[in-house]
N, C-alpha and C positions, 0 to 999 in steps of 0.2 A: 660496405661497411667502413665505419671510421677507422683510423688507424691508432687512435687514442686507445687506451686501456677502458675496457666496457666491463659493466656490471653482467650478471646472468641475464636479468630482465632486459638489459640495453641489446644484447645478443639477439635473443628471440624477437623482441620488437622489430629491430633491423631487417631481420631473416623475412620478415612478413608485410612490409610496407608494399602496398599495391601502388599507392598514390599519395602523395604529401601536398597539402593544400596550402595556400597563401597564409591562411590564419592558423596554422600550426598543427590542424587535424590532420589524420592519416586513415586512410582506407586500408584497414588490415586484413589480411586473409585468415579465414578459419580453419583450421585442421580438423578438428573435431567438435562434433555438435550431439549433446546428450538431450533427449526429448524425455518428458514424463507427462501425464495425464492433466496436470493442473494448469500450467502456462501454455499448452500448446493447441487448444480448441479454436481460439480466436486467431492464432497465427494461420493454422491450416485454413480456416473459412476465409481469410484474406487472402491466401494464394488461390483459393478456388473462386473468389469473386472476381478476382484480376485475370484469370486464365492462366496462371503461372504453375509450373512444374517445381519440384525440390531441385535446386541446381546440380547438388552432390549427393544423392541418396547413400552412397557407399560410404560417405565420411558422418554420417548420420546414423545413430544408434537409438532405439525407444524402449524405455522400461516403464511399465507400471510400478509406480511407486508409493506415493503418498496416500491414495486411498483405499488401498488394500487391507484387507482385515488381518490381523494375528491369529484368528482362529482357523480351522482347516478349510482349505478351499476346494478340497474332493471329498466324496462320500466313500465308504467303504468299498465300492463297486467302481471307484474312479470317475465317477461322475462330478463334473464341476458343480460345486454348490453356488446358488444365488448370493449377490452381495446384499444384505438387509437395508443398508443406507441408501435411499434412492439417488440423491445426487452423486454419490461415490460411484454407483452402477453406471449412471449416466455418463460421467467423465471417462470411465474406464472403457466403457463401449464405444465412446468417440475416439478413444486413441486407436482401439482396434480398427475402427473403419478408416480412419485417417493414414495409418501406416500400411494398410492394404491398398488404398487407393493411389497413394505417392510413391510406392515402392521401397519403404524403409525396413531395414532390419530391426527385428522386434522380439524381445524375450517375454513371452506372454505370461500370463499371472500365475500358471502351474507349471512353467518351465524351469528346469533345475538352475538355469543360469539367473534366474530372476533375483532381484534383491534390493537393497538400497542405491540408489542410481549412482553415488558416488563411491560405492564399494564395487559396484558392476564394472565400471570403466577401468579402474586399477586391475581387479582380479582377472578379467579377460584380455588384457593388454591393449584395450582402445587407448587408454590413456598412455602417453609416452614422452619421455625428456624433449624438450625444444620444441613441443606443438603448442598451438593455441588451442585452447578448449574452452567451449563455453555451454552454458545451460541455464535453462530458466529457473534458477534456485540460486540463492545467496550463497550457499555453501559449498559451491562449485570450486571455491578456493583450496577445497582439500586435495584437489588433484596437482597442486603445486609439488606435495611432498615427492611426486617422482619428477620434478624439474620440468613440468609444465605451466605455461603460463595461463591459468585456468580463473574464471571469473563467471559470477552470475549476470544474467540480462533479463529484461523485461520482456513481455509478451511481443511488443510491436519488433523488438529487436530479434526475436526468436524467428519471427515471420522473416525479417530482411537475410538472415541468415539462411533461412531455409531456400530462399529465393536466390540469394546471390553469393552465398559462402564468404560473404564480407561484414564487415562493421566499419563505421565512420567513429573513432576514437582519437582522445587526446592522451599523449603520452603522460604517464604518472613519473613521479618521482621515485628513487630507490632509497630505502632505509633498511639497514642492516642491524638485525638484533642478534648478537653473540651470546650464546649461554656455555660457559666454560665449567669446568669442575667434573664432578660426578654426582650423581643423584643418591640422596639417602634411601634407606630402607623403605619401599612401600610407597615411593614418590613416582607417580606416572606422568605419562606427556601431558594428560590433562592439567595436572598440578603446575607444569612447566609453563603452559600457555597461559592459566590463569594469573600465574605469577608475574608474567611478562606483561599481560593488560593490566593487572593492578599498577605496574611501575608506569604504562604509557598513558594508561586512560582508556577510556571506551571511543574516543574520538583520535588518539594519538596516532593513528595511521591513517587519517584522513588525506587524500592526495598522493598515498604512496603503495609502491607495492614492497613488501615486506620480504626481504631475504633473511632466513634463519641459519647462523653459522655457529661454530664451535664444538667442542668436545662432545656436551651433552647431545645437541642434535645429530650429531655423527653416530653417537651410540646407539641412538633409539633404533627399534625396529621399524620397517616400512608402516605397520599399522600405527605406531606412534608418530610417525611423522605425519602421517595423514591426519591424526589428530590435531598436531600443530598448526598445520596449515589450515584445516577446516577452520579451526577458531580465530584466523585472521580477520574475517569480517566482523568478530566480535570488539576487536580492537580498532574499527573503522577504516582498515586498510582496503584496497581495490583486490587485492590477492596477496597469497604467502608463496614463498617459493624457497626449496631446498634442492641445492645443486646436485645432480645426479653423480653416482659412485659405484664402486663394486656391488654394495649391498643393492642399489637400485637395479644394476644389469641382471643379478643373480635373481631378484624377485621376478622382473620382466620375461626373462629368458624361458622360451617355451609356451607361454602364454597363447591361447588361441588365436588372438587377433594381433600378437607382436610379429616383427619381420623375423623370416627364417633364413637359415643359409648365408648366402652370400649378402643378403640384403641386412641379415643381422650384424655381420662382421662391419657393413659401411656404416651401419646407424650407430654403433658402439664407437666407432672411430670419431664420429661427429659428436655424440654427446660428450665424449671426453673434452672436447674444445671449448664447451659450454660454461663451467664455472667461472666465477667473476675472476677478472685479471687482476694481479698485483696492480695496486696504485689505482684503481677504478676509484671514480669519486660516487662515494654513498654517503648517507646521512647516518652517524653510528648513535643512534637514539638510546639505546637501552642495553646494557651489558649485566651480566648476573653471574654467580657461580652456583653449582649443583647444590653445594652444602647450604647457601642462602636460601636454597628454594625448599630444601628439606624442612 
């Protein structure tokens, strides 16, 4: 790793480079992979057609998400109800078959842990600071709220991660968006990020990983931070990041998939080294005060 001051993004990137190529692209190790039913069927079929297995099933978590109805899923006797939409039912059934065949952890449609994939990751402690995390969904950037470098990928990339636990990527630039002050009454995290996008534009983050800093960001709950990071993609950014702090550690401690005991202490010690160094080079594109957003 370089001796010069580094941003949070640069530190995570450098820690995950497997191979650096002459054209500047890098083979990056992927720590966590979230899978759902929409972008995974073709990826699993590709593995099957080429006789490949999932490289690290222990680092992959499958969650049915997009096609589940919000109506009751079981009847009064506890029997699972059929899904009326045929295509949705087919996609969900395919996911169940695929995770069983390839040995992937799975929260089924009626499991207590099931939910929106980008909520399940944080609440289970599957999402951790300093990790690389991908999912076949554009709003994977949400996980950056916990200090994870998280971004959406396409179906061919889903297959590549399943097969190799890596991705070939070009490094992004880092943009700092600082929001200082205090928020007015009734102003939410969604208002904050919409105000930011209003200043930067829908393509303002193109080519960048955005790091959100400042008093307003620090004061947000983890849920609020998830909202801000989630919307990074709406501003054109590759991902959004918020440096982990004591609020992050308190949220993650004791989560089912988070480190325990001595491993927890070691993890926290490393996580505390991740925030952007003083004098690190970033692009300070947007600033705002809470009162201006109110």
